[in-house]
C-alpha positions in Angstrom: 23.6 -14.7 -38.1 27.2 -14.5 -39.4 30.3 -14.7 -37.2 33.8 -13.5 -38.4 36.4 -15.6 -36.6 40.1 -14.6 -36.1 42.4 -17.1 -37.8 44.4 -17.4 -34.5 41.4 -18.7 -32.6 41.0 -22.5 -32.5 37.7 -24.1 -33.4 37.5 -25.4 -29.8 37.9 -21.9 -28.3 35.2 -20.6 -30.7 32.8 -23.3 -29.7 33.4 -22.8 -26.0 32.8 -19.0 -26.4 29.6 -19.6 -28.3 28.3 -22.0 -25.7 29.1 -19.6 -22.9 27.3 -16.8 -24.7 24.3 -19.0 -25.3 24.2 -20.0 -21.6 24.4 -16.4 -20.5 21.5 -15.4 -22.7 19.5 -18.4 -21.5 20.1 -17.7 -17.8 19.4 -14.0 -18.3 16.1 -14.8 -19.9 15.2 -17.3 -17.2 16.1 -14.7 -14.5 13.8 -12.2 -16.1 10.9 -14.6 -16.5 11.2 -16.8 -13.4 9.0 -14.5 -11.2 6.1 -14.4 -11.3 5.0 -17.7 -12.8 1.7 -17.8 -11.0 -0.7 -15.3 -9.2 0.7 -13.4 -6.3 -1.2 -12.8 -3.1 -1.1 -9.4 -1.4 -2.3 -9.5 2.2 -4.1 -6.2 3.1 -4.6 -6.2 6.9 -7.9 -4.2 6.8 -11.4 -4.8 5.5 -12.2 -3.7 2.0 -13.1 -0.1 1.4 -10.5 1.5 3.6 -7.5 3.7 2.8 -5.2 0.7 2.0 -7.7 -0.6 -0.5 -7.8 2.8 -2.3 -4.2 2.2 -3.3 -4.0 -1.6 -3.3 -6.7 -2.2 -5.9 -5.5 0.1 -8.6 -1.9 -1.2 -7.9 -3.2 -4.8 -8.3 -4.7 -4.0 -11.7 -1.6 -2.3 -13.0 0.6 -5.1 -11.7 -1.4 -7.6 -13.7 -0.9 -5.5 -16.9 2.8 -5.4 -16.4 3.5 -9.0 -15.4 0.6 -10.9 -17.0 -0.1 -12.4 -13.6 -2.8 -11.6 -11.0 -2.0 -9.7 -7.8 -4.8 -11.1 -5.6 -5.9 -9.0 -2.7 -6.6 -10.9 0.5 -8.3 -8.6 3.1 -7.5 -9.8 6.6 -8.9 -7.2 9.0 -8.7 -7.1 12.8 -6.7 -6.0 15.8 -5.7 -2.6 14.2 -4.1 -4.3 11.3 -1.9 -6.7 13.4 -3.9 -9.8 12.6 -3.1 -9.6 8.8 0.5 -8.7 9.6 0.9 -11.8 11.7 -0.5 -14.0 8.9 1.8 -12.4 6.4 4.9 -12.8 8.7 4.3 -16.6 8.7 3.7 -16.9 4.9 6.1 -18.9 2.7 9.0 -16.5 1.7 8.9 -17.4 -2.0 7.8 -14.1 -3.4 4.2 -15.1 -3.8 2.9 -13.5 -0.7 3.3 -9.7 -0.2 2.1 -7.5 2.6 0.7 -4.0 2.1 0.8 -2.5 5.5 0.7 1.1 6.7 1.8 3.6 9.3 -0.4 1.7 11.8 2.2 -1.1 11.8 4.8 1.2 13.2 2.4 2.3 16.0 1.4 -1.2 16.9 4.6 -2.1 18.8 3.8 0.6 21.3 0.2 -0.4 21.6 0.3 -4.2 21.5 2.9 -5.5 24.0 2.5 -9.1 22.9 2.7 -9.0 19.1 3.8 -12.4 17.7 5.7 -10.7 14.9 8.2 -7.9 14.5 7.7 -5.5 11.6 11.5 -4.8 11.5 12.7 -8.3 11.9 10.1 -10.6 10.3 9.7 -8.7 7.0 12.0 -7.3 4.4 11.0 -3.7 3.3 10.3 -3.3 -0.4 8.7 0.1 -1.2 6.9 3.1 0.3 3.9 3.1 -2.1 2.0 6.2 -1.0 2.1 9.0 1.5 -1.0 11.0 2.2 -2.0 13.6 4.8 -4.6 13.0 7.5 -7.8 14.9 7.1 -10.5 15.8 9.7 -13.8 14.9 8.1 -17.3 15.2 9.6 -20.8 14.1 8.8 -22.4 17.4 7.6 -25.8 16.4 9.1 -24.4 15.6 12.5 -22.0 18.5 12.5 -23.5 21.3 10.3 -20.7 23.8 10.9 -19.6 26.3 8.3 -15.9 26.0 9.1 -13.3 24.7 11.5 -13.7 27.6 13.9 -17.4 26.9 14.4 -16.7 23.2 14.7 -14.0 23.7 17.4 -16.2 26.1 19.4 -19.0 23.5 19.5 -16.7 20.6 20.5 -15.2 22.7 23.3 -18.6 23.7 24.6 -20.0 20.2 24.8 -17.2 17.7 25.9 -18.1 14.1 25.1 -21.1 14.9 23.0 -19.3 14.1 19.7 -17.4 11.0 18.8 -14.9 9.9 16.2 -14.5 6.6 14.4 -11.1 5.0 13.7 -9.7 1.9 12.0 -9.1 0.4 15.4 -7.3 1.1 18.6 -3.6 1.9 18.0 -4.1 3.0 14.4 -3.1 6.3 13.0 -6.8 7.4 13.0 -6.9 6.7 16.7 -3.6 8.5 17.5 -4.5 11.4 15.2 -7.6 11.9 17.3 -5.7 11.7 20.6 -3.2 14.2 19.4 -6.0 16.5 18.3 -7.7 16.3 21.7 -4.4 16.9 23.4 -3.5 20.0 21.3 -7.0 21.5 21.3 -7.8 20.6 24.9 -11.1 19.0 23.9 -12.7 15.7 24.7 -14.2 13.5 21.9 -15.3 9.9 22.4 -13.2 7.3 20.4 -15.1 4.5 18.7 -12.8 1.9 17.2 -13.8 -0.3 14.2 -12.2 -3.2 12.4 -10.7 -1.1 9.7 -11.2 2.4 8.1 -13.8 1.1 5.6 -16.5 0.2 8.2 -15.7 3.4 10.2 -16.0 5.5 7.0 -19.3 3.9 6.1 -20.7 4.7 9.6 -19.5 8.2 9.2 -21.3 8.6 5.9 -24.5 7.1 7.4 -24.2 9.4 10.5 -23.6 6.7 13.1 -20.4 8.5 14.1 -19.8 12.2 13.9 -16.2 12.6 12.6 -13.0 10.8 11.6 -9.3 11.7 11.4 -8.9 9.7 8.1 -6.2 9.3 5.5 -7.1 11.5 2.6 -6.9 8.6 0.2 -10.0 6.8 1.5 -12.0 10.0 2.1 -11.2 11.9 -1.1 -14.1 10.6 -3.3 -16.6 11.0 -0.5 -15.5 14.6 0.1 -15.8 15.4 -3.6 -19.3 13.7 -3.6 -20.5 15.8 -0.6 -21.2 12.8 1.6 -18.7 14.0 4.2 -17.1 17.4 4.7 -13.4 18.1 5.2 -12.5 20.8 7.8 -8.8 20.5 8.0 -5.7 18.7 6.5 -2.8 18.0 8.9 0.6 19.6 8.4 1.8 23.0 7.3 0.5 23.2 3.8 -2.7 22.7 1.9 -3.1 19.6 -0.3 -3.1 20.3 -4.1 -6.1 17.9 -4.5 -8.2 20.0 -2.1 -6.9 23.5 -2.2 -9.9 25.0 -0.4 -9.4 22.9 2.8 -7.2 24.8 5.3 -4.1 23.1 6.8 -3.6 22.7 10.6 -0.8 25.3 10.8 -3.0 28.1 9.5 -5.8 27.1 11.9 -3.5 27.5 14.9 -2.2 24.0 15.2 1.4 24.3 13.9 2.5 21.0 15.5 -0.4 18.9 14.2 1.3 16.8 11.5 0.0 13.3 10.9 0.4 11.4 7.6 -0.9 8.1 6.6 1.5 6.1 4.5 1.3 2.7 2.9 4.2 0.4 2.3 5.0 -3.0 0.8 6.9 -5.8 2.5 7.7 -9.5 1.9 8.3 -12.2 4.5 11.8 -12.5 5.8 13.8 -15.0 3.8 12.3 -14.0 0.4 15.2 -14.5 -2.1 17.2 -11.4 -2.9 16.7 -11.7 -6.7 13.0 -12.1 -6.3 12.9 -9.0 -4.0 14.7 -7.0 -6.7 12.2 -8.1 -9.3 9.2 -7.2 -7.1 10.7 -3.8 -6.3 11.3 -3.2 -10.0 7.7 -4.1 -10.9 6.2 -2.0 -8.1 8.2 1.0 -9.2 7.1 0.5 -12.8 3.5 0.3 -11.8 3.6 3.3 -9.5 5.1 5.5 -12.1 2.6 4.7 -14.9 0.3 7.6 -16.0 -2.7 5.6 -14.7 -1.4 5.3 -11.1 0.1 8.7 -11.0 -3.3 10.1 -11.8 -5.1 8.0 -9.1 -2.5 8.9 -6.5 -2.9 12.7 -7.3 -6.7 12.4 -7.2 -6.3 10.9 -3.7 -3.9 13.7 -2.6 -1.0 11.2 -2.4 2.6 11.0 -3.4 4.6 7.9 -4.3 7.4 7.4 -1.8 10.5 7.3 -4.1 12.7 5.4 -1.6 15.0 2.4 -2.1 14.3 -0.7 0.1 17.1 0.3 2.4 15.8 3.9 2.7 12.3 2.5 3.4 13.6 0.2 6.1 15.3 3.2 7.8 12.1 5.2 7.5 10.1 2.4 9.2 12.6 2.2 12.1 12.4 6.0 12.5 8.5 5.8 12.5 8.5 3.1 15.2 10.6 5.3 17.5 8.5 8.4 16.6 5.2 6.8 17.4 6.4 5.3 20.7 7.0 8.8 21.9 3.5 9.9 20.7 1.7 7.0 22.3 3.5 7.6 25.6 2.7 11.4 25.5 -0.9 11.0 24.6 -1.6 8.2 27.1 -3.4 6.2 24.3 -4.5 2.7 25.4 -6.2 -0.3 23.9 -10.0 -0.1 24.6 
């Protein structure tokens, strides 16, 4: 490399400038490569096979491609997702433990009065990774109804005959069922599981009759004919399943429940590491591979800044406290 020096500049000034420039390049390179230097653990607070896994596993694979380091999934199911959240909240805040939680963690404060963590105070929000509508799915052998109208008629005629599985008491699956019962004036027995994965497997096998599930975990089973979708929540049909009617067109205009998945880090994680994590998560989520998987699952990437995601979480905590109170939902 050739440098052209001004005659007025002293040799000492030139050397100082060169040294400063070299230091800047060195520090910049270090800052870009300092994280991650080893595998990163992502705590998923539900058993394998559930809705969170449907997004966590492809994200983990894409992360490894981008960073050259593993993103190891650690499934810690139990207590409606609060057990895994508690473990994540106590993890070392060094950027090597991440927490992929869900809408359930904004419901939990209203359902579990003695939580040993605070989702708003003990974590730093990073990204809203996926947003998917809730879907009413049934076992077609247990409930061989042609459409939602026939299903609703049968449920109303025989209160308590049918049941629905959930990822656990206080999860969005549970609250979606309680809202449905409230708005349709029906009674369906709630059966809580230790995560959506086990509940979904029992639905497929016929041990439970129905679920109010996140579309992400049910999508492939619907397409495979193992379960049948009768309704998606909200006011519009989902592009991935255009033949499934939405709640509004079925006479339930206020039945809007979505399952979303977000990423947090323990409070105290260094700001520069947070920024790098957010950057890598965004890069992964906007690759063609993940965009295709998200679309196949009827999901959208939540394009929010960490600050916007934090505000969204606070809003959801307030929203679900109202829903829990109105529905009378309790731990079972």
